[in-house]
N, C-alpha and C positions, 0 to 999 in steps of 0.2 A: 319184252320187258314190261313189267307191270306198271300201273300208274303210281303205285306207292314207291317203286324204285326210282321212277322219273322225278317224283317229288323230292325224294331224298337227295338225288344228284343235284337238283336245282337248289335246294337249301344249302348243300355243301359249297356250291359255286358262289352263292350269295355270301356265305360266311367268309370264303376265301377272298372275295372282292372287298368285303368290308375290312378284313384284316389288312389287306394290301393298301387300302385307302388310309387307314389309321396310321400304318407304318410310314407311308409317304408323307403324311402331314407331320409326323414327329420328326422325320429327317429334315424336312423343309424348315422346321422351326429351330434346328440346330445350326448355329452360325458356322461352325467348323466344316460341316458338310457342304454348306452353300459356297464357302470360300474354296473348298477343294474342287467342287464342280466347276467353278469359274476358272481356276488356274488350269485344271485339266482341259477345259474347253479351249483356252488360249493355246496351250501346247498342242492339243489335238488339231486345231485349225492350222497352226504352223506346220505340223507334220504332214497334214493333208496337202497343203500348198506345195511343200517340197516334193512329195511323192508324185502329185499330179502335175506339177509344173505350172500351177495356176496362180500367178501373182498379179493378175490384172486388176481392173477396178473392182471386181467382185471380192477380191481378197480382203480389203479393208472392211467391207460390209460384214464379212463372216466373223470379224473380231468384235463387232459392235455389241452383241448380246452379252459377251463375257465381260467386256469393259463396263457395261451398264450394271451387270450383276455385282461386280466388285465395288463399284461406286455406291450402289444401293446399300451394301453391307458396311463399307468402311468410310463413306463420306466423300465430299467433293475433291479433297486433296489426293486421297488414295485413288479416286477415279481418274484424275488428271494424270497421275503417275502410271496408272494402268493403261491409259491412252498412249502415253509415251512408250511404254513397254510393248504394247501391241504394234506400234509403228516400227519399233526396233525389230520385232519378230517378222513383220512384213518385209522390212528391208533385208533382213538375213535370208528370208525365203527367196526374195528377188535375186539377191547375189548368188545364192546356191543354184538357182535355176538359170543363171547366166542372163538375167533380164534386169540389168542395173537401172536404177532410177536416178534421174537428174535431181538436183536440190529443189527446184521449184515443184516438181511432181511429188517429191517426198514431203515437202511442206504441206501440199494439198491433202496428203494422206494423214499427216500428223494432226492438223488443226481439227478436222471433224472428230477424230477419235478422242482427242483431249476435250473437245467441246461436249461430246457425249458423256464422258466421264464426269465433267463438272456439272452438267445439267442433271444427270441421273443422281449424282451425289446430293446436290442441293434439293432436288425434288424429294428424294428419299428422306432427307433430314426434315424437310417441312412436313411431309406426310407423317413421319414418326412423331414429330412434335405435336401435330394436331391429334394424332391417335392417342398419345399419352395424355394430352389435356382432356380429350373426350373420355378416356378411360377413368381419369381422376374425377371428372365431373359425374360420370355415371356411378362411380363408387360412392361419392358423397351423397348423391340422390338416393341410391339404394340403401345406404346406411340410415339416411333420414327416414325413408319409408319403413325400413325394418324396425326402427326405434319407436314407432307410434304404437299406441294401444289398439288402434283399429286395424282390422284386416282390409287391405286395399288391393284391388285388381283393375286391370284395364282390358276391355274386350273390343273387338272390331264391331262393325255395324251389324254383323250377323250374330253376334254374341259369343264368338270363339275367343278363348282366353289368350291374351298376348303377354300379360305380365301379372305376377302376384307376389306380394311381399311375404316375408317370413311369418308374421302373425296370422295371415290368412291361410297360408299353407298348413300351419300347425292346427288351426281350427278345422280346416277341411279334413285333416287326418283324424282329429278327435270325433268329428261328426260322421266319419266314414263315408264321405261324399265320393261318388264315382270319379275315376281319373280321366274319363273322356266325355265329350259332349259339350254343348254350350253351358253357360253358367246357369240359365234357368232350367235346363234339363238335369243338371247335377243337383240343383236344389230341390227340384220336384221329386227326386228319388227318396227324399226323407219326409215327404208329405204325411205318410201314415204315422210317423213318429211325433207329429205335432199335435197340439190340443185341438186344432181345427183343421183337419186334413183336407176337407172339401174346399174350404175358403183358401187354404194355402195353395192348393193345386190350381185353383182358378186365378189366384193372384200371379202365379208363375206364368200362366198362359198370357195374362194381360201384360206382364213385363216383357215377355218375348215379342209382343206385337207393338207395344207402345214405348217409344224411346224418350218420353218426357221424364223430367225429374220426379222422383218418388221417395217415399219413406214408409217403412213398414216394420212391424214387430211380430215375432212368433215365439212360441214357447214349446219346448220339448216335453211331451207327456211322461217319458220314462225317467228323465233326470230333473225336470223342473227348471232347466236352464232357459233363460230368456235372451233373445238376440234382437238387436235393432239394425236393420239394413236400409241403405239409401243408395240411390243411383243418380247420376248426373250425366247428361249427354255432353260429348266433346265434339265441337264443330270447327271447321276451317273458317278463315275470315270471310269466305264467300257464302257461308251458311251451310255448306254440305257436311253431312255427318261423317265423322271419323270413327267414332266408337262411343263407348260409355265407361265411366268410372263407377265402380261398385265399392261400397264400404260396408263392413260388418263389425259390430261391437257387441260384446256381451254386457247386458245390463241386469243380470240376475240379482246382484247385490242391491241395485237401486230399487228394483221392483219389490224385493223382500222388505227393504226399509220402508217403502211406501205402504205396504200391507200392514207392517207393524205399527206404523204411524196412524193409519186409518183405524186399526183395531184399538189402539190406545185412545184416540180421540173419541171414538164411539163409546168405549167403556167409561171414560171420565165423564162424558156428557150425560150418559145414563145415570151415573152415580151422583152427579150434581143436581139432576132434575128434582129428585125427591126432597133433599134438604132445602133447595131453593123454594120449592112449593110451600114447605113449612114456614120458612122465613117470611115469604110474602104474605102468608095467612096471618101470622102474628103481627106483621106491620099493618095489615088492614084492621086488625082488632085495636092496635094502638091508635090508628087514625080515627076510629070512632070516638076516642077519648082525647082527641087532639086539643079540644078547648080547655081541658083541665091541665094541660102541660104548659110549662113556662115557655117563653119565646125561644130560649136556647134549645129546649127539648123538641119544639116543633121544627126548628131548623135541622136538627139532627135527624128527625123522622123523615123530612123531605129528602135529605141527602141519602138516607138509607133506602128509601123507595126508589130514587133515581138509580142508585147503584145496583139494586136488586133487579130492576127492570132491564137494565143494560146487560147484566149477567144472564138473565133469562133469555134475552134475544140472542146472545152469543151461543148459549147452549142449544137453543132451537136451530140456529144456523148450522152448528156443527153436526147435529143429528140429521138435518136435511142433507148436508153434504155426504154423510155416510149413506143415506138412502139413495142419493143420486149415483154414487159410485157403485152401489149394489144393483142399480137398475130398477129401483123400487119407487121411483117418483110417480105419484098418482095424480091424475087430472080428472076433474069432473066438469066437463064443458057444459055451458048453458048460455042462453042469450044475454049479452051484457052490452053496455054502452061505454066504449073506450074513453070518450070525452068526459063522461060522468066520473069514471074511475080516476082519470087524471085530475079532475077538479077536486075530488075528495082528498086525493093524496097531497095536492098542493095546499089545501086548507089545513090538513093535519100537520104538514111540515112547516106551517107558518110560524109556530111558536119557536121552533129550533132556529129558523132563519132570523126571526126578530131578535132572539137572544144573542146571536152572533152579528147582528146588524147587516145581514145579507138580504138584498131585495130579491123576491121570488115572484114570478109572474106566469100566467097561463095564456097561451094563444091556441085557440081551438076553433074548428069550423062548425061546431055544433054536434048533434047526435051522430055517433059513429058506431052503429051496431055491428056486432060480430059474435061468433061462438067461441067461448073460451072459459077457462077456469078463473072466475073473478078473483078468488082469494089469492091464487098464484100470481096473476097479473098484478094485483095490488102489491104483492111482495116484491115483484120486479121494480115497480114504480118507487116503492119505499126505499129499496136498496140504492137505486140510482139517484134519487133525490138526496138521500142521506150522504152519499159520497160527494155529490155536487156541493152541498152546503158545507160539509166537513172540510173540503179541500179548496174552498173559496175564502180568501181573506176578508176581513171586515171592510165593508164598503163595496163589495163585489155584487154580482148579480147572477141569478139562475133563471133560465127561461125554459118552460116546459111547453111543447107544442104537439098537437095531434092533428092528423089530416088523413085524407083518403089519397092513396097513391097507386094508380094503375090497378085498381081492383083489390088493393090490400090496405090494411090499416097501418098507419105509420105514426110513431111518436119519437120525439127527440128531447133530450135533456142536455142543455148547453150551459156552460158556466165560463167565467173569465178568471178562473182560479190559477193554482200553481202549475197545472199541467203535468205532463209526464215526458221524460226524455225519449227521443225517437227510438233509440236502441233498446228500450224496455217495453215498447208497445206490444211486442209479440208474447210477452210473459204475463200480461195483466190478467188473462183469463186462466192462469194456473193457480192451483190451490195454495193458499197461504202466502202468495206472493204479494209484496207491497213495494210500490215504486220508491225509488231513492228520494224523490222530492218529499214524500210523506214521512219516511223514516228520519230524514235529516231534521225535520221540524218536530219530531216526536208526536205526530198526530196519531191518536189511538185508532186501532182497527185490527181485524183478524185476517183480512185478505181472502175472504170467501164470498163477499157480496156479488162480485161479477161472475164468479163460478156458478152461483145459484141462479142469477139472472139469465145467464146463457143457457143453462140446463132447462129452465122453465120455458124460455122463448123457443128453443129448438124442439122441445117436446110438443109445442103447439104447431110445429111445422114452420116457424118463423126464423128470422135471422137477426143477429145483433152485431153491430160494428162500433168501433171506437176510434175517434180521431183526436189527437192532442198535440199541443206544442208547449214545451216547457216555458213557463212564465206567461203564457197567453190564455190557456184554458183548455177545456175538454168538451167534446160533443159525442154523445152516445145516441145511436140511431137504432130503433127497433122496428121491424116490419112483421106483420102478422096476417095470416090468411083469414078470409071471412068465414070459412066453414072448417069444421073439424070432422075427421072420419066418424062414421056412426059407431056408437058404443058408449058405454058409460065411463069405465075406468081405464086409464092408459098406464102402461108400465114401460 
């Protein structure tokens, strides 16, 4: 017999066993079949006792499984009646085999069988109730997970899939993910279809090894669809790892909207720059003849200059944000003194602080040399000082400090102004975001100052952090390295 024939026979046997298993399960799930088996078991036990003449102690034991089966299907009352019926069958068998039982012995046979029927019935009812409650809970949880926009799945500690909701299953089919393997292995299969295949593959390897929480985005090069994925470890109370929750959301529309917004902002900023330059030029010409203007005219001229200057700063900030998003931020590092930069910035901000009656002071340790782009660092200082003065009420104070900290340069801008709600701190470095404490008070601003400051600081290899309490004030801390990489212009 050939190996192919043996394999065919083996496959047929497996198929036959599988059909037998499925058929058995279907029969067991049919109540009528179970009741029929129980009744047949009672009658069969009675017939066996009559034929074999065995109505001794073992006789009642043989009735127990059938009584329990009836009780499990019909409940405790029917179970007790089944116990009485089984005792009657036992007595009939005893009489038939000429082995009469006295009333005391008969009672000893009756009580256990009735007890088995009651116990099995109550236990079955409790288990059925718990099962139905668990099933209802699972159905609600499943419906809740299936109704979310996010694809959600749960894996074990090794990454094998345990559960996936309907949105994730639909997304997996759309992306043509493999049906087998761990989650990272399935995702790695589409690496070549992403815009950054090497980075995507490397990230999947990192996720397979590192169980820490994470968040990533990837874009498909063929369709332009963008997805954001996140993971979160699930641990027992003792800290041992159970598995990991994965979520996947399509953010294609959000990214397209952001690109359109960036393109619009860049286009408007470029279009505004030329007429603003012309307006500023004409205002300068008018300024040369300010002495010939009446008092009202000079007041109007001053207001026009102030408005034009503010509008120019806004346009320049918007253009710089567009450069940052395009990765075109340029740095020209040179030896500078951070203490001197801070002193100049505080001096220039003095007029704005005095106009608002906000005290501004400088605390510095003296010369603090480092390599940096002086113009860009000054921009950081100006943005942070402008925010501190703007969001500090009349009578408040702003303190600027610079120092050396563990081989790095450090500067802090602290105020006792309106502060920021704790739940909004994570969004402050997002483009165009403004805290609710500022919008409620109608304080003007564009929401790009912190974005620019972070981009400049991080381009220098430094860090920027913000601490704030609503109604108490804000503290921004910047740290910068002493040296920059060799080279002239950085992108």
